[in-house]
Short mmCIF file of the C-alpha atoms (twelve columns), coordinates in Angstrom:
data_MODEL
# 
_entry.id   MODEL 
# 
loop_
_atom_site.group_PDB 
_atom_site.id 
_atom_site.type_symbol 
_atom_site.label_atom_id 
_atom_site.label_alt_id 
_atom_site.label_comp_id 
_atom_site.label_asym_id 
_atom_site.label_seq_id 
_atom_site.Cartn_x 
_atom_site.Cartn_y 
_atom_site.Cartn_z 
_atom_site.pdbx_PDB_model_num 
ATOM 1  C CA . MET A 1  -31.578 101.846 14.088 1 
ATOM 2  C CA . GLU A 2  -28.971 99.288  13.159 1 
ATOM 3  C CA . ASN A 3  -26.376 101.951 12.502 1 
ATOM 4  C CA . ASP A 4  -26.776 103.796 15.768 1 
ATOM 5  C CA . PRO A 5  -23.558 105.858 16.146 1 
ATOM 6  C CA . PHE A 6  -23.859 105.806 19.925 1 
ATOM 7  C CA . LYS A 7  -23.835 101.973 20.007 1 
ATOM 8  C CA . GLU A 8  -20.872 101.877 17.617 1 
ATOM 9  C CA . ILE A 9  -18.936 104.245 19.861 1 
ATOM 10 C CA . GLN A 10 -19.886 102.160 22.925 1 
ATOM 11 C CA . ARG A 11 -18.650 99.003  21.140 1 
ATOM 12 C CA . GLN A 12 -15.342 100.703 20.299 1 
ATOM 13 C CA . ILE A 13 -14.962 101.905 23.890 1 
ATOM 14 C CA . GLU A 14 -15.553 98.377  25.202 1 
ATOM 15 C CA . GLY A 15 -12.975 97.020  22.763 1 
ATOM 16 C CA . LEU A 16 -10.450 99.617  23.898 1 
ATOM 17 C CA . LYS A 17 -11.167 98.837  27.557 1 
ATOM 18 C CA . ARG A 18 -10.577 95.137  26.869 1 
ATOM 19 C CA . GLN A 19 -7.272  95.892  25.077 1 
ATOM 20 C CA . LEU A 20 -6.187  98.135  27.939 1 
ATOM 21 C CA . GLN A 21 -6.983  95.411  30.487 1 
ATOM 22 C CA . GLU A 22 -4.991  92.859  28.474 1 
ATOM 23 C CA . LYS A 23 -2.023  95.236  28.351 1 
ATOM 24 C CA . ASP A 24 -2.325  95.888  32.103 1 
ATOM 25 C CA . ASP A 25 -2.326  92.128  32.740 1 
ATOM 26 C CA . HIS A 26 0.747   91.721  30.551 1 
ATOM 27 C CA . ILE A 27 2.517   94.540  32.402 1 
ATOM 28 C CA . LEU A 28 1.746   92.840  35.720 1 
ATOM 29 C CA . GLU A 29 3.219   89.574  34.401 1 
ATOM 30 C CA . LEU A 30 6.355   91.347  33.233 1 
ATOM 31 C CA . ASP A 31 6.648   93.167  36.550 1 
ATOM 32 C CA . ALA A 32 6.454   89.858  38.412 1 
ATOM 33 C CA . GLN A 33 9.144   88.377  36.157 1 
ATOM 34 C CA . ILE A 34 11.378  91.410  36.676 1 
ATOM 35 C CA . THR A 35 10.933  91.125  40.445 1 
ATOM 36 C CA . GLU A 36 11.791  87.417  40.342 1 
ATOM 37 C CA . LEU A 37 14.857  87.990  38.161 1 
ATOM 38 C CA . THR A 38 16.032  90.840  40.378 1 
ATOM 39 C CA . ALA A 39 15.747  88.636  43.451 1 
ATOM 40 C CA . TYR A 40 17.694  85.874  41.683 1 
ATOM 41 C CA . ILE A 41 20.418  88.290  40.551 1 
ATOM 42 C CA . ASN A 42 20.701  89.684  44.085 1 
ATOM 43 C CA . MET A 43 20.975  86.168  45.506 1 
ATOM 44 C CA . LEU A 44 23.736  85.294  43.023 1 
ATOM 45 C CA . GLN A 45 25.551  88.536  43.761 1 
ATOM 46 C CA . GLU A 46 25.377  87.904  47.514 1 
ATOM 47 C CA . ARG A 47 26.579  84.338  47.074 1 
ATOM 48 C CA . PHE A 48 29.439  85.395  44.795 1 
ATOM 49 C CA . THR A 49 30.469  88.243  47.076 1 
ATOM 50 C CA . GLY A 50 30.310  85.983  50.113 1 
ATOM 51 C CA . LEU A 51 32.423  83.306  48.452 1 
ATOM 52 C CA . SER A 52 34.905  85.872  47.185 1 
ATOM 53 C CA . LEU A 53 35.286  87.400  50.643 1 
ATOM 54 C CA . GLU A 54 35.619  83.959  52.215 1 
ATOM 55 C CA . MET A 55 38.284  82.898  49.712 1 
ATOM 56 C CA . ASN A 56 40.151  86.192  50.070 1 
ATOM 57 C CA . ASP A 57 40.158  85.812  53.857 1 
ATOM 58 C CA . MET A 58 41.380  82.238  53.618 1 
ATOM 59 C CA . PHE A 59 44.174  83.082  51.178 1 
ATOM 60 C CA . ALA A 60 45.158  86.214  53.103 1 
ATOM 61 C CA . SER A 61 45.509  84.209  56.314 1 
ATOM 62 C CA . ASN A 62 47.540  81.459  54.628 1 
ATOM 63 C CA . PRO A 63 48.949  82.350  51.181 1 
ATOM 64 C CA . SER A 64 50.413  78.870  50.723 1 
ATOM 65 C CA . LYS A 65 46.910  77.451  51.013 1 
ATOM 66 C CA . LYS A 66 46.159  78.787  47.538 1 
ATOM 67 C CA . ARG A 67 49.213  77.125  46.050 1 
ATOM 68 C CA . GLY A 68 48.457  73.937  47.984 1 
ATOM 69 C CA . THR A 69 44.929  73.816  46.682 1 
ATOM 70 C CA . TYR A 70 46.098  74.122  43.095 1 
ATOM 71 C CA . ALA A 71 48.884  71.603  43.663 1 
ATOM 72 C CA . ARG A 72 46.465  69.129  45.253 1 
ATOM 73 C CA . ASP A 73 44.043  69.480  42.356 1 
ATOM 74 C CA . SER A 74 46.870  68.970  39.908 1 
ATOM 75 C CA . ILE A 75 48.061  65.841  41.708 1 
ATOM 76 C CA . VAL A 76 44.561  64.368  41.769 1 
ATOM 77 C CA . TYR A 77 44.161  65.076  38.068 1 
ATOM 78 C CA . GLN A 78 47.542  63.517  37.260 1 
ATOM 79 C CA . ALA A 79 46.782  60.470  39.392 1 
ATOM 80 C CA . GLU A 80 43.477  59.952  37.636 1 
ATOM 81 C CA . SER A 81 45.033  60.378  34.211 1 
ATOM 82 C CA . ASN A 82 47.812  57.889  35.070 1 
ATOM 83 C CA . GLU A 83 45.263  55.290  36.188 1 
ATOM 84 C CA . VAL A 84 43.399  55.648  32.915 1 
ATOM 85 C CA . LYS A 85 46.571  55.073  30.883 1 
# 
């Protein structure tokens, strides 16, 4: 009874169960990665929004602050470049 059709079907079923379990495990891994990436994206979005709101508030309260910040950065850059020359 080496060629028992019932045993062959059982073997195929076990193989399919194993493949299904592997696919389920892979789906769980992908789901965990998606959750992690979503959390990271949300954190970046919150940080960016918070910084944008903070900068907008600062510039709205003192518009010259924006120009002063750029001017200060420019002066520091020019001073550094002059020292190098």
